[in-house]
C-alpha positions, 0 to 999 in steps of 0.5 A: 339171377345166380343169387336167386338160384343159390338161395333157392338151392340152399332152401330146397336142400334144407327144406325138409329139415326146416319143416321138421324143425318148424313142426317140432317147435309149433307142434303142428305140421300144417302150421310148419308148412306155412311157416317154412313157406313164409321163411322162403318168401322172406329169405328169397329177398335177402342177399345171401352173400351177406349172410355168414351162416345161411342155414342158421339164419333160416333156422332162426327165421323159422323159430322167430316166425313160430314165436310170432304166430304163437303170440298172435294166436294168444292175442286173437284168442282174446279178441271179441271177449269181454275185457274183464273175462280176458284179463281175469287170469292175468296177474296184476303185478301187485304184491300184497302187503303181506308179501311185501313185509315178508320180502323186506324181512327176508332181505334184512336177514340176508343183509344181516348174514352178509354183514356177519360174514367173518371174511371182509373180502367176502362181504365186499365181493358179494356187495360189489357183485350183487348190489353194485353190478361189478364183474368178477374181473373188476372185483378181483382187481379191486380186492387184489385176488384171483378170479377163482378166489373171488368166485369162491368167496361169492359162491360160499357167501351165497350158500350162506344167504340162501340158507338164511333165506330158506330158514326164514320161510 
């Protein structure tokens, strides 16, 4: 029973700030009340001793419930409507042939710019980082350079690539 009292005291102490937080996230004071009440119902079942930061845990619960409710509202907003009408505004994820060609051309220009970089270490660093997924530390060890130098090589190279990409638009 002592555990329940402790979690209840924690909840009561921070209820006002949780309400304020929920209202800010949801934009609705009534919904915030419901969310904070649901948080208490979920929180009261937890073993508070096992939670390292109970207040942060409560705030995370509030945020997650706000997100869940918003998702549910979007889904419920399409319930009972015609499938075609509900999906008309949703992008199909397909890229047009023109966009596909433009992307391939932009990628080729960037690859050419990387190949034309005067510093071979820069070319290698960019390839390792962006195409092979290596971490900066791994690249630094492989190229026998400092982490700062590797970061600078990649950053300078990306400025060049970005300029090439923008010129092609």
